[in-house]
N, CA, C and O atoms as a DFTB+ gen file, in Angstrom:
228 C
 N C O
     1  1     -14.765      40.790     -27.181
     2  2     -14.870      39.403     -27.574
     3  2     -14.111      38.228     -26.511
     4  3     -14.249      37.005     -26.520
     5  1     -13.620      38.729     -25.986
     6  2     -13.099      37.784     -24.812
     7  2     -13.834      37.447     -24.009
     8  3     -13.550      36.321     -23.602
     9  1     -15.066      38.068     -23.340
    10  2     -15.934      37.867     -22.554
    11  2     -17.081      36.594     -23.322
    12  3     -17.486      35.586     -22.742
    13  1     -17.407      36.995     -24.705
    14  2     -17.676      36.290     -25.299
    15  2     -17.480      34.917     -25.547
    16  3     -18.124      33.916     -25.236
    17  1     -16.350      35.119     -26.235
    18  2     -15.479      33.767     -26.159
    19  2     -15.462      32.805     -24.802
    20  3     -15.633      31.590     -24.909
    21  1     -15.218      33.512     -23.392
    22  2     -15.133      32.762     -22.436
    23  2     -16.217      31.995     -22.028
    24  3     -16.212      30.817     -21.669
    25  1     -17.343      32.937     -22.135
    26  2     -18.730      32.501     -21.898
    27  2     -19.374      31.429     -22.405
    28  3     -20.233      30.653     -21.987
    29  1     -18.648      31.589     -23.586
    30  2     -18.829      30.390     -24.513
    31  2     -18.303      29.327     -24.424
    32  3     -19.079      28.412     -24.701
    33  1     -17.036      28.930     -24.083
    34  2     -16.310      28.138     -23.603
    35  2     -16.672      27.443     -22.323
    36  3     -16.287      26.313     -22.026
    37  1     -17.657      28.423     -21.385
    38  2     -17.984      27.849     -19.962
    39  2     -19.116      27.042     -20.034
    40  3     -19.242      25.922     -19.540
    41  1     -20.055      27.772     -20.775
    42  2     -21.269      27.420     -21.404
    43  2     -21.259      25.631     -21.929
    44  3     -22.085      24.784     -21.590
    45  1     -20.167      25.453     -22.755
    46  2     -19.874      24.631     -23.771
    47  2     -19.343      23.235     -22.737
    48  3     -19.453      22.039     -23.009
    49  1     -18.794      23.816     -21.590
    50  2     -17.887      22.686     -20.756
    51  2     -19.086      22.218     -19.875
    52  3     -19.489      21.086     -19.611
    53  1     -19.526      23.459     -19.504
    54  2     -20.765      22.982     -18.473
    55  2     -21.726      21.845     -19.150
    56  3     -21.902      20.747     -18.624
    57  1     -22.319      22.242     -20.368
    58  2     -23.044      21.098     -20.970
    59  2     -22.754      19.786     -21.194
    60  3     -23.397      18.739     -21.115
    61  1     -21.336      20.162     -21.575
    62  2     -20.481      18.916     -22.121
    63  2     -20.419      17.988     -20.553
    64  3     -20.959      16.882     -20.547
    65  1     -19.835      18.433     -19.443
    66  2     -20.154      17.746     -18.165
    67  2     -21.149      17.482     -17.761
    68  3     -21.071      16.479     -17.052
    69  1     -22.236      17.923     -17.847
    70  2     -23.678      17.666     -17.844
    71  2     -23.864      16.394     -18.670
    72  3     -24.142      15.310     -18.159
    73  1     -23.723      16.562     -19.760
    74  2     -24.224      15.617     -20.659
    75  2     -23.193      14.062     -20.176
    76  3     -23.669      12.980     -20.521
    77  1     -22.039      14.065     -19.515
    78  2     -21.032      12.987     -19.727
    79  2     -21.496      12.261     -17.902
    80  3     -21.394      11.085     -17.554
    81  1     -21.943      13.334     -17.137
    82  2     -22.662      12.840     -15.674
    83  2     -23.818      11.886     -15.872
    84  3     -24.085      10.890     -15.201
    85  1     -24.385      12.326     -16.808
    86  2     -25.795      11.660     -16.858
    87  2     -25.761      10.564     -17.642
    88  3     -26.666       9.729     -17.663
    89  1     -24.761      10.508     -18.298
    90  2     -25.016       9.248     -19.376
    91  2     -23.536       7.921     -19.122
    92  3     -23.568       6.867     -19.758
    93  1     -22.672       8.155     -18.386
    94  2     -21.626       7.942     -17.820
    95  2     -21.582       7.702     -16.517
    96  3     -22.210       8.438     -15.755
    97  1     -20.767       6.538     -15.994
    98  2     -20.584       6.354     -14.498
    99  2     -19.505       6.845     -14.105
   100  3     -18.518       6.118     -13.982
   101  1     -19.458       8.151     -13.829
   102  2     -18.800       9.024     -13.208
   103  2     -18.239       8.922     -11.598
   104  3     -19.124       9.089     -10.759
   105  1     -16.911       8.673     -11.094
   106  2     -16.687       8.753      -9.642
   107  2     -17.363       9.734      -8.752
   108  3     -18.308      10.340      -9.256
   109  1     -17.120       9.941      -7.793
   110  2     -17.967      10.822      -6.993
   111  2     -16.349      11.546      -6.290
   112  3     -15.905      10.889      -5.347
   113  1     -15.658      12.583      -6.628
   114  2     -14.685      12.892      -6.529
   115  2     -14.554      13.576      -5.338
   116  3     -13.393      13.849      -5.034
   117  1     -15.486      13.953      -4.526
   118  2     -15.418      14.076      -3.022
   119  2     -15.453      12.886      -2.317
   120  3     -14.998      12.877      -1.173
   121  1     -15.868      11.982      -2.756
   122  2     -16.185      10.916      -2.183
   123  2     -14.340      10.169      -1.919
   124  3     -13.807       9.765      -0.886
   125  1     -13.902      10.238      -3.107
   126  2     -12.559       9.779      -3.199
   127  2     -11.694      10.690      -2.548
   128  3     -10.689      10.221      -2.013
   129  1     -11.859      11.647      -2.507
   130  2     -10.932      13.006      -1.505
   131  2     -10.918      12.438      -0.185
   132  3      -9.822      12.197       0.321
   133  1     -12.012      12.180       0.469
   134  2     -12.327      12.070       1.447
   135  2     -11.741      10.792       2.038
   136  3     -11.221      10.797       3.154
   137  1     -11.836       9.579       1.201
   138  2     -10.889       8.401       1.170
   139  2      -9.789       8.565       1.478
   140  3      -9.466       8.267       2.628
   141  1      -8.791       9.110       0.546
   142  2      -7.540       9.583       0.447
   143  2      -7.095      10.258       1.415
   144  3      -5.997       9.899       1.841
   145  1      -7.728      11.371       2.047
   146  2      -7.536      11.933       3.338
   147  2      -7.356      10.964       4.621
   148  3      -6.309      10.883       5.265
   149  1      -8.468      10.289       4.874
   150  2      -8.507       9.217       5.873
   151  2      -7.381       8.257       5.898
   152  3      -6.891       7.846       6.949
   153  1      -6.927       7.862       4.555
   154  2      -6.067       6.562       4.400
   155  2      -4.616       7.453       5.093
   156  3      -3.924       7.051       6.029
   157  1      -4.433       8.751       4.309
   158  2      -3.105       9.470       4.596
   159  2      -2.724       9.981       6.170
   160  3      -1.615      10.172       6.670
   161  1      -4.167      10.135       6.790
   162  2      -3.861      10.731       8.138
   163  2      -3.642       9.462       9.267
   164  3      -3.169       9.621      10.393
   165  1      -4.105       8.160       8.685
   166  2      -4.158       7.193       9.561
   167  2      -2.614       6.417       9.238
   168  3      -1.986       5.843      10.128
   169  1      -2.190       6.502       7.965
   170  2      -0.689       6.481       7.765
   171  2       0.398       7.555       8.620
   172  3       1.502       7.338       9.120
   173  1      -0.130       8.336       8.571
   174  2       0.572       9.440       9.379
   175  2       0.744       9.397      10.685
   176  3       1.833       9.438      11.257
   177  1      -0.575       9.295      11.306
   178  2      -0.442       8.591      12.899
   179  2       0.139       7.483      13.089
   180  3       0.721       7.264      14.152
   181  1       0.091       6.607      12.125
   182  2       1.014       4.824      12.771
   183  2       2.470       5.179      12.662
   184  3       3.282       4.693      13.449
   185  1       2.926       6.252      11.438
   186  2       4.298       6.557      11.452
   187  2       4.699       7.813      12.315
   188  3       5.678       8.430      11.896
   189  1       4.214       8.189      13.225
   190  2       4.391       9.494      14.050
   191  2       5.741       9.245      15.108
   192  3       5.795       8.371      15.973
   193  1       6.732      10.184      14.816
   194  2       7.597       9.833      16.045
   195  2       7.050       9.871      17.303
   196  3       6.207      10.758      17.434
   197  1       7.272       9.155      18.327
   198  2       6.752       9.061      19.955
   199  2       7.410      10.270      20.323
   200  3       8.421      10.820      19.888
   201  1       6.239      10.681      21.631
   202  2       6.523      11.950      22.200
   203  2       7.748      11.845      22.985
   204  3       8.168      10.751      23.364
   205  1       8.282      12.849      23.219
   206  2       9.424      12.968      24.227
   207  2       9.039      13.283      26.012
   208  3       8.393      14.224      26.474
   209  1       9.580      12.333      26.618
   210  2       9.040      12.316      28.061
   211  2       9.893      13.336      28.870
   212  3      10.905      12.972      29.469
   213  1       9.485      14.537      28.868
   214  2      10.259      15.703      29.475
   215  2      10.427      15.651      31.094
   216  3      11.426      15.966      31.741
   217  1       9.520      15.302      31.441
   218  2       9.032      15.144      33.037
   219  2       9.648      13.993      34.048
   220  3       9.973      14.139      35.227
   221  1       9.709      12.837      33.256
   222  2      10.501      11.657      33.766
   223  2      12.065      11.871      33.878
   224  3      12.781      11.532      34.820
   225  1      12.492      12.603      32.534
   226  2      14.051      12.239      32.182
   227  2      14.804      12.957      33.333
   228  3      16.032      12.901      33.396
């Protein structure tokens, strides 16, 4: 029974997701994640501690 129930739930979720994607304006999650990572990387680089100069001291 578990395989049938799991398979039915998976198929129902897939069909529901396809319906939503075709009929509504769903944002592109991959594009949003890449934008977020680029923003986080720029913030991290701007707030990074300066490197120590061991050779000159």
